[in-house]
N, C-alpha and C positions, 0 to 999 in steps of 0.2 A: 324543388331545390330550396333548402333552408336559407334564411337571411345570412347566416354565418358563411355558408358555402358560396353564396353570391358575392359576399365581401371578399373572400379569399380569391375567388376567380377573377374579380376586378383587379386586385393587387398583383395577381400572377401575370395578368396581361401587361400591367405597367412594368413589371420586372423584366418580362420578355422584350419589351420595347426599350429597355435600358434606363427607365425612369426610376432608378434605385432610391434616390433620396426621397422623392415624392411618396413612393410605396412605403418606405420605412417610416416616414413621419405619419402617414395616414394610419398605418397599422398600430402605431403607438397611441394615437388619438382615440381610435375605435376601441382598443383594449382598455384604455383608461376610463372610457365612458362605461364600459361593462363593469369594471371594478367598482365604480361609484354607485352603480345600480345594484351591486351585490351579486352580480351574475359572474361568479369566478370561473365557472365551467366554460362559458362563452369566451371570456378573456384568455383563458389558457389555450383554448382551441385556436383562437386567432393568432396568438403569439407563437405557438409551436409551429403552426402551418406557415405563417409568414417568415419566421426565422429559418425554417427548412428551405423555403424558396430562395431566400437571400443567400444563404450559405452555399446552396447548390449553384447559384449564379456567380459564386466567387466573391461575394460581398461579405467578407468575414467580420468586418467592424460593425456593419449594420445588423447582420444576422446575430452576431455575438451580443449586441446591445439588447435585442429582443429576447435572447436566451436568458440574460440576466434579469430582465423585466419579468419574464415567466417565473423564475425561481423566487423572485421577490413577492409575486402574487401568491405562490404556493405557501411561502413562509408566513406572510401576513394573514392569510386566510386559515392558517393552521391546518392545511390539508395533509392528511397522512399518506405516506407512500403506498401506492398500490401497483399492481402489475401494469395497468394501462398507462399511468402517469410515468412510471419508470421506463416503460417502453418508448414513450415520446422523448424523454430526456436522453436515453441511450442512443436513440436514432440521431438526435441533434449532435451529441458528442462525437459520433462517428462521422458526421458530415463536416465538422469543422476543418478548415485548412490547417495542416500541421503547424504552420508558422504563425497562426493567428494568436496574438498575445492574450486575447480575451478568453481563450480556451481554458487556460490554467485557472483563471478566476471562476469561470463557470463550473469547473470540476470541484473547486474548493467550496463553492456556495451550495452546489447540489449535495455534496457530502455533509455539509453543515445542516442542511434541511432534513436529510434522512436521519442524521444523528439526533436531531431535536424531536422529530415527530415519528420516527420509525422505531423498530425494535432493536436496532444495533447501535450501542453507544458510540462506537468508532465510525459509524457511517455504514451504508449498505454495501455488503461484500461484492455484489454484482457490479455496482458502479465502480468500486475500487478495482475490480478485475479488468473491466473494459478500459478504464483510464490507464491503468498500469500497462496493459497490453499495447495501447496506442503509444504511450511514452516509450516503451521498449522498441517498437517499430520505428519510432522517430529518433532513435539513438539518444534518448534522454534517460540514462540509467538511474540516476539518483531519484528522479520523480517516479520512475517505473517501480523501483524497489519499495518506496514508501507506500504505494498503493497495492502492489501485489501481495505484500506481507499481510494485508488486511482483506484479501480477496476471497475467492471461492475455492472449492476443491480442485479446480483446474489451474489455479494460480501457481502452485509449486512447479509445475512443468514449465510455465512461461518464465518464472524467475530463474530456475536452473539453467534454462537455455540462454537467458540474458547474461547470467554470470559466466557461463562457459564461453560464450562468444566474446565477452569482454576479456576473459582470461587469455584467450588465444592471441591477443595483441600484446601480451606481457611475457615475462621470462617464465620458462617452464616450471621452475621451483615455486612460483607464487600461487599454484593451484589452491592450497588451503585457504589463502586469504579470500579468494573469490567464493569458494564453497561456504565459508563462514558468513559471508554477506547474506546468504539465505538461511543457513542453519540457526545462527544465533538469534536473529530477529524473530524467526518463527517460534523458537523456544520461549522467548521473552513475551510473546503474545499468547502463550499457553497452547500453541498448536503443534504438539509433538508429532502428529501424523504428517503434517506438511513439512516439518523439519526433516523427518526421515525420508519422505518422498523426494524432496529436493536434493538431499545428500546422495541418495541412491541414483537419481538421474544424472547428477553431475559426475559422480565417480564412474558410472557405467560408460558415459561418453568419454571420460578421460582414459579408461582402460582400452576402449575401442580405437581411439585416435592415436594412442601412444603405446603400441604393442611392446616396445622395448623398456617399458617402465619397470618391469620385474615385479608384477603383482603376485602376492601369495594369498591363496584362499584358506581361511581358518574356519573350521566348523566345530560346533559343539552341539550338545543335545537340544539347546534352546535357541541358538542363533548361528548365523553365518556372517563372516566378516572378511572383507578384503584388506590385506595389509600391504602398505606401500613403504618398503624399506628406505626409499630415498625421500619420502615426504612425511616425516614424523607428525607434523601438526595435522595432517589429514587423518592419520590414524587416531590422533587425539579426539578429533571431532566424531569419528565413528564410535569410539569407545565411550565418549560423553553421551551420545544418544542411547547406547546400551545401558549406561549407568542411570540415566533419567528414567528409562523404562522400568528398571528394577527398584528405583527409589532408595538406593543404599548410600547413606552419607559417607560411610567408610570407603566405599569404592570410589566415590567422587574425590575424597581427600587423597587417596592413594594415586589416583589418576593425575591430579594436579601436581603431586609431589614427583611422580615418575617423569612427567614431561616438563618439570620446572625450568630446566635449562633452555628448552625450545620456546616455552611460553614467554621467557624474558625477551625474545625477539619480537613479540607482538603485545606490547604493553597496552595497546588500545583494546585488547580483549578483556582486560582485567575487570572493568566495571560490569560488562555483560556476564562474565563468569561468576562474579559475586552475586549478581541478581539471580542467575540460574541456581546457585547454591542455596539462596534463601527461598526461592519459589518451589523448588523440587525436593530439596533435602533438609529444609528447616534450619540451615546454617545461617544464623543472623549476620547481617552485614555490620561490621563495627561502625558505630556512629561517632564521627569525629566532630568536635565543635566545643563551644564554650558552655560548661555545665550551667552557669548562671543564666545564660541566654536561653538554653534549652528549657530550664525550669520556668522562666518567665513566659516562654512561648507556650509551654504546657498549660500554665495558668490562664493566659489570655485566650487560648484556643479551646478552653473548656475540656482540657485533658486530651486533646487530639494532637498536641505537638510533641516534640522530642522523641523519646524512644517508644512511645505508644502508637506510633503511626503503623498502619498496615503495610505489608511488604509492597514496595513500589513495583508495578508490573507494566510500566511503560516500556515502549521500545527503546533500546539503546542501539545506536548505529554500530554495526559491526565494522571492522577495520577497513579502511580504504587501502588499496594496493599502492605501494610506493610510486610516486610520480604521476598518479592518476587523479589526485585531488585538484 
């Protein structure tokens, strides 16, 4: 048995005996000693194993503290994310008690570490997916949305389910508002496939659970579309996805014009649709501001200010349903 295994076994015994504080403090001291020696592998093994034991014992605060210490070691040692390290972190994340306040900070710091040292600027998709799924299970929809939008190919299914379950607590006519909470952010992160998948899953469930909705199937040589006579904004979202696939600016303009009366009811979609127009159709967003200020900004930023900025592709929150904010 290795020295590290013996250390973990001793601390496990303490935890089983209820000596949580002593175990927590000793684990911190031993890990710190390894960090000073430059033995980061030993430090991360001690911290991940110790945190797991404390979390399983219901000691969320102590376990969470060791989790944060672990990420700090990974960060300072500039360790790159690999399958083994991510596996440890995901296991810890799943072990956290849902109501433990440290969990949110742990998620944030793990995402920050993978963003800085991994291949994904917005953070590792698998971490986002697991975090988003856990938040969805714990009825924390806003946090779930934020992470699932940046998740894996499995995330659209989770997000569509979250939005639909949330929608069932609201008025029947609000379906488009909830569908948009998945469709628009996915479009704004450049993930057309996920936008389509979430829309299909949401509308399929809607059709199954509301047989009296009066859905019409419209087919052409290149696509099939469900039309909802009583839900024009849902039709708008479906046609928007088709327009994006075809990349036709005229079609996008016609679509916005045709649904202008209905779009007035959702002013919170405006910014997202402007972004979609710029990203997928090359329709520049009108820049509003002080021309003198823009010129000075351009000069001070070495030509990167004002109108020469690249199209912003950040996520813009899609609209919240009335009364749920």
